[in-house]
C-alpha positions in Angstrom: 3.1 12.4 -29.0 3.7 12.4 -25.1 4.9 8.9 -23.7 5.1 8.4 -20.0 6.5 5.1 -18.9 6.1 4.1 -15.1 7.8 0.7 -14.4 11.5 1.9 -15.1 14.1 0.4 -12.6 17.0 1.7 -10.8 19.8 0.4 -8.5 22.8 2.4 -6.7 25.4 0.2 -5.6 26.3 2.9 -3.1 23.1 1.9 -1.3 22.8 -1.4 -2.2 25.9 -2.6 -0.9 24.8 -2.1 2.9 22.2 -5.2 2.3 23.5 -8.0 4.5 25.2 -10.5 2.5 23.3 -13.3 1.1 20.1 -11.4 1.7 19.0 -12.0 -1.6 20.4 -15.4 -1.9 21.5 -16.3 -5.1 18.8 -14.2 -6.9 20.1 -11.8 -9.5 23.7 -13.3 -9.5 23.4 -14.5 -13.3 25.7 -13.0 -15.9 22.7 -11.5 -17.8 21.8 -9.8 -14.3 25.2 -8.8 -13.8 25.3 -7.1 -17.2 22.4 -5.2 -16.2 24.0 -3.3 -13.1 25.5 -0.4 -15.1 22.1 0.3 -16.9 20.4 0.2 -13.4 22.7 2.6 -12.0 22.7 5.1 -14.8 20.1 7.7 -15.2 21.4 10.7 -17.1 23.8 8.9 -19.3 22.7 6.0 -22.0 19.4 5.8 -20.2 18.4 9.4 -21.1 19.9 9.1 -24.3 17.8 5.9 -25.2 14.8 8.1 -24.1 15.4 10.7 -26.5 16.0 8.2 -29.3 12.8 6.6 -28.6 10.6 9.8 -28.0 9.9 8.8 -24.3 9.1 12.1 -22.4 9.3 10.8 -18.8 10.3 7.9 -16.8 9.0 7.1 -13.4 11.7 5.6 -11.5 11.3 2.6 -9.0 14.0 0.7 -6.8 14.7 -2.8 -8.4 14.9 -5.6 -5.8 13.3 -6.0 -2.3 15.9 -3.7 -0.7 14.3 -2.5 2.5 12.0 -5.5 2.6 15.0 -7.6 4.1 15.8 -5.1 6.7 14.5 -4.4 10.0 13.4 -1.3 12.1 15.7 1.6 12.1 18.1 0.0 9.7 15.5 0.0 7.1 14.1 3.5 7.6 17.7 5.0 7.1 18.2 2.5 4.2 15.2 3.8 2.4 15.6 7.3 3.4 19.0 7.4 2.0 17.7 5.7 -1.2 15.2 8.2 -1.7 17.2 11.1 -1.2 20.0 10.0 -3.7 17.3 9.2 -6.0 15.7 12.8 -5.8 19.4 14.4 -5.9 20.4 12.2 -9.3 17.3 13.7 -10.9 16.9 17.2 -9.5 18.2 18.6 -12.9 15.9 16.6 -15.1 12.4 16.8 -13.2 11.0 17.3 -16.8 12.3 13.7 -17.6 12.3 11.7 -14.4 10.2 11.2 -11.3 10.2 8.4 -9.0 8.1 6.2 -6.4 9.2 5.9 -3.3 11.3 3.0 -1.7 9.6 2.2 1.6 10.5 0.7 5.0 7.4 -1.5 4.9 8.3 -3.8 7.4 7.7 -0.7 9.7 4.5 0.4 8.5 4.2 3.6 10.6 7.8 4.9 9.3 6.7 3.7 5.9 3.8 6.1 5.8 6.0 8.9 6.9 8.6 8.2 4.4 5.8 8.2 1.8 4.6 11.6 2.9 8.0 13.1 3.2 9.0 12.1 -0.4 5.7 13.3 -1.7 5.6 16.3 -0.1 9.6 17.1 -0.1 10.6 15.7 -3.6 7.0 15.6 -5.4 7.5 11.6 -5.8 4.3 10.2 -7.3 3.5 7.5 -4.6 5.5 4.2 -3.8 6.3 0.8 -4.9 6.2 -2.2 -2.9 7.7 -5.5 -4.0 6.0 -8.5 -3.3 5.5 -9.7 0.3 7.2 -8.7 3.9 8.4 -11.7 5.3 5.6 -14.3 5.5 3.2 -11.4 5.0 1.0 -9.9 2.3 0.0 -6.3 2.6 -3.7 -7.2 3.5 -2.4 -7.9 7.3 -3.6 -5.1 9.6 -0.3 -3.9 10.5 0.0 -2.5 6.9 -3.1 -0.2 7.3 -1.4 2.9 8.0 0.6 3.0 4.5 -2.5 2.5 2.7 -4.2 5.1 4.9 -1.4 7.6 4.1 -1.5 6.8 0.6 -5.2 7.3 0.2 -4.6 10.6 2.1 -2.0 11.7 0.0 -3.7 10.7 -3.0 -0.9 9.0 -4.5 -1.0 5.1 -6.0 0.9 2.2 -4.5 2.5 0.3 -7.4 2.6 -3.3 -6.4 5.6 -5.1 -8.0 6.4 -8.7 -7.8 9.2 -9.9 -5.1 11.3 -12.9 -4.4 9.1 -15.8 -2.8 9.6 -16.5 0.8 11.9 -19.7 1.4 8.8 -21.7 2.5 7.2 -21.1 -0.9 10.3 -21.5 -2.9 11.2 -24.6 -1.3 7.9 -26.4 -1.9 6.9 -24.9 -5.5 10.0 -23.7 -7.1 13.2 -26.0 -5.7 14.3 -29.5 -6.7 14.1 -28.7 -10.3 16.5 -30.6 -13.1 18.5 -32.0 -9.8 19.2 -28.7 -8.4 18.0 -28.2 -4.6 18.0 -24.4 -4.8 15.1 -22.3 -6.1 14.5 -22.4 -10.0 14.8 -18.7 -10.6 12.8 -18.8 -14.0 10.0 -20.7 -12.5 10.0 -18.9 -9.3 10.2 -15.0 -10.8 10.1 -13.7 -14.2 8.7 -16.6 -16.1 5.8 -17.0 -13.6 5.8 -17.4 -9.8 6.2 -13.4 -9.6 3.0 -12.7 -11.6 1.1 -15.3 -10.1 1.9 -14.2 -6.5 1.1 -10.7 -7.6 -2.2 -11.5 -8.6 -2.5 -13.5 -5.3 -1.7 -10.1 -3.6 -4.4 -8.1 -5.4 -6.9 -10.8 -4.6 -6.2 -11.0 -1.1 -6.3 -7.3 -0.6 -10.1 -7.6 -2.3 -11.2 -10.4 0.1 -9.9 -8.5 3.1 -11.9 -5.3 2.2 -9.0 -3.2 1.6 -10.3 -1.6 -1.2 -13.5 -0.9 0.6 -12.2 0.7 3.7 -10.0 2.8 1.2 -12.6 3.7 -1.6 -10.0 6.2 -3.1 -6.8 4.2 -2.7 -5.2 3.5 -6.3 -3.3 0.6 -6.7 -1.1 -0.3 -9.8 0.3 -3.4 -10.9 2.4 -4.4 -14.0 3.1 -7.0 -16.7 -0.2 -6.7 -18.5 -2.4 -7.2 -15.1 -0.1 -10.1 -13.5 -2.4 -12.8 -15.2 -5.8 -11.1 -13.6 -7.3 -10.2 -16.9 -7.4 -14.0 -18.1 -9.1 -14.8 -14.9 -11.4 -12.0 -14.5 -14.8 -14.0 -15.4 -13.9 -16.8 -13.2 -12.7 -14.8 -10.3 -15.6 -12.2 -10.5 -18.0 -15.5 -9.6 -15.6 -16.7 -7.0 -15.1 -13.3 -5.1 -18.9 -12.5 -5.0 -19.8 -10.1 -2.0 -21.0 -12.2 0.6 -19.3 -15.3 -0.6 -16.9 -15.4 2.4 -14.6 -12.2 1.9 -15.1 -9.1 3.5 -15.4 -7.1 -0.1 -18.5 -4.9 -0.4 -18.6 -4.7 -4.2 -17.9 -7.1 -7.0 -14.5 -7.8 -8.4 -15.1 -6.2 -11.7 -16.9 -3.1 -10.4 -13.7 -2.8 -7.6 -11.0 -3.1 -10.1 -12.2 -0.5 -12.8 -12.2 1.9 -10.0 -9.2 1.6 -8.3 -6.9 -1.2 -9.9 -4.6 0.1 -12.8 -2.2 -2.1 -14.9 0.8 -1.2 -17.0 2.4 -3.1 -19.8 5.6 -3.5 -18.5 7.5 -6.3 -20.5 4.7 -7.4 -22.4 4.7 -6.2 -25.9 2.3 -8.4 -27.9 -1.1 -7.6 -29.0 -3.4 -10.4 -27.6 -2.5 -9.7 -23.8 -3.2 -6.0 -24.7 -6.6 -6.9 -26.4 -7.7 -9.1 -23.3 -6.6 -6.3 -21.0 -8.8 -3.7 -23.1 -12.0 -6.4 -22.7 -11.5 -6.7 -19.2 -10.3 -3.7 -17.4 -10.8 -1.1 -20.0 -8.7 1.5 -22.0 -8.7 4.0 -18.9 -7.2 1.7 -16.6 -4.1 0.7 -18.8 -1.1 2.9 -18.4 2.3 2.4 -20.8 5.5 0.9 -19.2 8.6 -0.7 -20.4 10.6 -2.4 -17.6 13.5 -0.8 -18.3 16.5 -1.8 -18.9 15.1 -5.7 -18.6 13.0 -4.5 -21.6 14.3 -2.3 -24.2 12.9 1.1 -25.0 12.9 -0.2 -28.5 10.7 -3.0 -27.8 8.4 -1.0 -25.8 8.1 1.9 -28.4 7.5 -0.6 -31.4 4.8 -2.1 -29.5 3.1 1.1 -28.9 3.2 2.1 -32.6 1.5 -1.1 -33.6 -1.6 -0.9 -31.4 -4.5 -1.2 -33.6 -6.9 1.5 -31.6 -7.8 5.0 -32.6 -5.5 7.7 -31.6 -7.4 9.2 -28.8 -7.3 5.7 -27.0 -3.4 5.4 -27.9 -2.9 8.7 -26.2 -4.8 7.4 -23.2 -2.6 4.6 -22.9 0.8 6.4 -24.0 0.4 9.3 -21.3 -3.2 10.6 -20.6 -3.9 7.9 -18.2 -0.8 8.3 -16.2 -1.1 12.1 -16.4 -4.5 11.5 -14.5 -3.6 8.7 -12.2 -0.3 10.4 -11.0 -1.5 13.8 -11.0 1.4 14.8 -13.2 -0.3 18.0 -14.8 -1.3 19.4 -11.2 
């Protein structure tokens, strides 16, 4: 069976070393993260062998960490152009196995829109991944309108991935734990905070009317919906049209039409059943979160899904082919 995974990460040291020293704070400095660096930099070595061994047809690659979100102006644009060019160069001989989401200079929205269009038209990239907030702003801020306009015009999705919380949030919510004044990374990031922040991000886009202004825009989030399926019914009541937000449609109507979720890093059946009950099988796409999760974990989960074969095919590749227009 064809299998497409679309939250699979890369990080190239020849580019990331250009980030200012200390820009990421202590994030990613743990021994476990340091062991991931060779896997993030590799594409056609162990990564491709593992795909072959596990029957994965295609990975859609995306830049790990905030990257250009930490830069301003021309520096951010040069950083992202070089990153996208290098990604395209590294996968050019394996386009049947790899594609990519563009890395964008989101701090400069007009340049980000142009870079999105360049990568889609020049390299056939499938959209863009944006990691969390940009400074102190979520993407519902009007300044980011050019990015959504261009994505809708091009017919490509924006993948919203968690990002490192702003210092003000980290200091208030995620610091001063166990006698340490610094940010407690498991709580702030991959253990909770990342996922709740991404859910807030999507709900802000809804309440700000972004989905309604761009009715053909497609947004993807990972990690089995970033807590949204669990809160769906309660949030549906809270975000009714006319209840203070700019949204003209209900939450469920909007999300089923424009929001897609991936399985990245979530490999147990109860969250999947909840996602199926709330979002529906047509809005769920398979992902692994390589190398932070192994291909073996993801494929083992996929093989144990208790659904009819036609629905498993939708999750494994048919929804991805449709949303990303892979067969066009």
